[in-house]
N, C-alpha and C positions, 0 to 999 in steps of 0.2 A: 504494501498501501503506499500510496506519496503520504511522508513524514512532514506534516506541517504547512510552510511557505519560505524553507530554505531554496533557493536558486537551485536548481540543476547544475551538474557538470555539464548534460546537453547543451539547455540553456548558452550558459557561460559559455562554451566553446563554439555553438552556433555565431555569436557574438560576436565572436573574437575574428570571424572569417573576412573581412574588409581587410585590417591589418594583416591577415597572414599573405591577400593577394598584395597589398602594398607590401611587402617586404619582398614576396616574388617581379616585381617591376622593378626594385634597388640591385636585384640578382640578375638582368635580364640579359646580359655581358651572356652568362654562362649559354645562355640559351643560343641566343649566336653564335658560340662559340662550335654548341655541339651540334648546328646548318650548318657550319663552315670544314668540319669535317666530314659531313656526311656529301656536300657539292656535287663531289666526284663518283657518285655509285648513281647508275641508273635506276632507278628503284621503280619497277612494276605493280607490286601488290604490300601491302602493309598489313602484319598480325598484333594483333592486340591478344596480351595473353592477363586476365583477371578472371574475379569471382566477387559477389555481393553487391554491395556500392560503386566498390573500382571497377568491376564490369559495367555497371550504368556508366558509369563517366568514362570509358572504354567508349560508350555506345556515341557521349555523345562526340566522342573525340573521333569517332569513323566516319560522322555525322559531318565533322568539318574538314576534315582529310577529302572526304568523295569529294563532296560540292566546290572545296577549295581548289584542291590540287588536280583534281580527277584521277586518281587511284583508285584501284579499286580498296577494301580493307576486310580484313573475314576474323573473325573471333575465335580463338585455336583452342577446341576443345583440348585440356589439357591432359586426357588421359590418353589421350592417340601416342603421347611419349610415355606417358609415368607407366601406364598400365599395359598398351601394349604394345611397345618399342617403336614405333614406329619411327621413321627417320624420316625427317622431312624436307626435303628440297628447295632448301630457301636462301640459298649462297648470294650476295649481295643485295639482299632485300630488308624489309627495316623492321625489324619486332620492337612492341615495346609494352614492357610490364606495367601493371598499374597496382598498386597495395598502402596500405595505411603504413603496416609492421614490417612489410619484407619475410616475414619470419615461414611464413607458410612454405610446407617442401616443395605442393609440388606447382607451385610458381618458380622455383628455385631450379629444380632439377629440367624445365621445359624449358628454363632462359639458356642453362646450360647447354643443352642439348642442342639450340638452335644455335648459338654460335657456336657451339663445335662443329655445325654443318656450315659457317660462315655468313651467318646473318649478321646484321650489328643490332647489336643486341642492346636496350634503353629502357633502362627501369625512372618509373616518375613514381618518388617513395616518401614517403613525411619521413623515416627512418635511414638517413644519410647511410650510416655503419651498418647498418643488417645484410643479411647474407642473400638477400635479394639485389642491393646494391654491388657487392661482390661477385654478384655470377655474373653481371654484366659488364660488357665493354664502353659502358654510358651511363652514367644518373645523373638525375636531374632532380635535386631536395624538392622537394613538394613545402619545405620551410614555415610550418602546422607546429612546429614543438609535438611536444608528448599529448596524447589524446586521449582522454579517461573516460570519458562515455562513452560504453559499449555500442551504442547507436553513434553512428562515425556521421560528424557534420560537415566539422571547418577543414576536415582530411579530403572531402568529398566536392567539396567547392575549391581549395586548393587545385585539385586532379585538373576540375574543368577551367580554371582559370592559365593555369600550365596545361591543359592542351590546344587552347587555344593560343597563346603565347608563342609555342611552336610549331602549329600551324601558321598565324600572320609570319614568321620567322622565314619558315618554308616557301609560303608562300612569295613572299619579297624577294628572297633569294632565287625565286624560279622564275615570277612574272614581274617584277618590282610594282608588285601593287601593296599598296602601304594603309588602308582603309580600316582595316580588321586590326592591323596594327596601330596605329593612333588613337584606335576606340580604346585600348585597352588602357590606354593613361589613364583616362577617369573611369574604369572599374571599382575603383575601392571606392568613390565617392558613390558611386551608385548603389551599389552596395550597403552603405548606409541610410541609403531612402530607402529601399528595400525592405531595410527594417523598420521603417518608422511605419509602413503599410497596413492596414487596419484587415487583420483575418482572422479576425475573432469567430468571423461566421464560420470557421471549418470545426470545431470545438462544440459550438450549439449548436451545429446539422448534424454534428457524426456523432453525439456523444453516448447514445443509444443503439447506433448499426454494431452489427454482426460483419457484413460481407457488404462489396461494393464494386466498382472497375473504378478504374485511375485510366484517362483516357489522353493520349498525345501526339505527336508525329511531327517526325522532321527531327530537326536541334531539338524538340520538346519532347520527345517520346524516350532517351535515357534518362529524361525529370522525371514523368510519368513513373518510370520503373522503380524508379528510386521512392519517389513519394508512398508508391504500392509497397515498397519492402518498410519502411519508417510505418508506416499506418499497424503492417504486422506487427513488426519490430515492440514499437511502445506503447498499442494500443491495442495488440490483440486483433484485430480487425482483420478479417480475410479480404485483404483485398488485393485482385487481378490488375495489371498495368497490357492494358492492349494500344496499339496502332488504331487510330482514328481511321483508316482505309481498313485492317483486320478487322475489326470491332465487327463490320458487318459481316462480315462469313463465319454465322456461327453465332457468337458472343452477345449480341445483340438480341436473339431472342428471348432470353432470359430479361432483358428489360422490361419493367412493366411500373405498373403504380405505384410510388412514392421508392422506386429502386433507384439506393444511393447512388450518383455518379462527379466525378471528377474529373474535370475538363480541363485541361493546358491550352491555353490560345495565345501563346507569345506572338509580337508580328511577325510577321514574312510568309512565303505563301503558302503553306497548308493551314492562317488561320482560317479562311472565307470555308474551308472544309468543316474545320473543328467548331464554328458558331453554327454552322448547318444542319451538324450533327447534332448540338446542344437545343438548338429549338425545335428541332422535330422530339428529339427526348422528351421534353420538358413540356411537348403536345400530349404525350402516352401519359402523363404526368408523376415521371421520373422525378423524384429528387434532386436536381440539376445542380452542383459549385461550379461555377465557370470561372478561372481564373483568367484572365486578361486585361489589358492596358486601363486605366482607367477612364470612363468617358464609353467602354464597349455599352449594347444593349444589355443587360440582364446580367452585366457582370456581379460578383460576389467576391472576387477576390483581387485586388490590383495588383496589376504588375506593374514595380518600376521600369520604366524605360530606360536601356544605356545607351551608347552612341555608336552600336550597332546591332540589328535584329538577331545576326546572332550569340551576340550576349545575352538578349533577355531571358533565356532560358535559365541561365545562374543566378539572375535578379529574381525570377520568378522562387527556385529553390531556397536560396535566400531567404526571401518573405515564408516559406513553408514550413520551415524547420522551427523556429519559435513557435508557430502554431501546432504546429505538432505535439510537441513539449507539452504547452495548454491543452489539448485534446488529452493525451495520455495523464495528466493531472485531474480534469475533470471525468475522467473511465476510473478512477480512484488506480491508475499505477503509476510505478516508482519510474520513472525514465531513464534513470542512468544503468536500471539493474533488470534488466528483459531478463522475462522469466526462459529458463532453460539457456542460456547463450554466454559465449564471452567473449570477451576482444579481440584474441587472435583465434582464429579457427585452420585448424590445423587439419592436411584431405592429401591424399594422395591418389 
């Protein structure tokens, strides 16, 4: 049960994320140096290796790489290496691991194997002296410091911002484009604004909910996946994430009167379809919580706009985390101590 009025580590760490992003920007030379190391390689594919919240950050990274660089990205099932002993033909390609602790054996073993096969291996890791960082040829520290809450917040946002930094530098090196790179300079300030948004409707509407869907698309899909995970971890809600396109291929059948939906619809080409979906489900009588920029019709959870539409999902999840913590407390749960979970999950 939640212990009185004490401020949780989850909330403290979520609030610290803008400062973490600011520190990353001060260390931008590390990203630039890595991109220069990579400049001579003719990449044709990028692999990501991650689990849990880190895998949702990898999904955001994948969307940026594909939309800004035109490179296909695949999430590698680690069991193909750790259990099936498959040899991946990855010579000269980029493999990126995402992790808070850098201690999970399957991540370490997989990256070691990819490195042996000639991949350029990179760790985006919060603990720079971790086994994962040592296993990779390169690492970029997330600068988040120790994270105490089991439910990751600041490390997830740090992975998103580092992903954007990395892709922005790669885009500048390849094509000379600077829009995304320039926009990142104001991201810490935008995240502070995001922390001030009123997302109290989340706790009010979901306090008694047992199952629901979270919907996003494009650069917002990884955010929807992360939100669904946090609703499971901290509030015990059976929340499932779907793409705004995929939800129409079966899952939409169970949406009926009073069925709860959280729809992330930040700016971008996917927004129109997500707004249309939200409106359609509302006409069925579903309980729709729409996260969108202020001024959007029927918006319940305002998303603070950033200097680039591809950064708006980071603003959205920054607003979501304190609201998720509030929801957990409203349900009588301890946000820092999800049942049956621990901070470092060791799998193989």
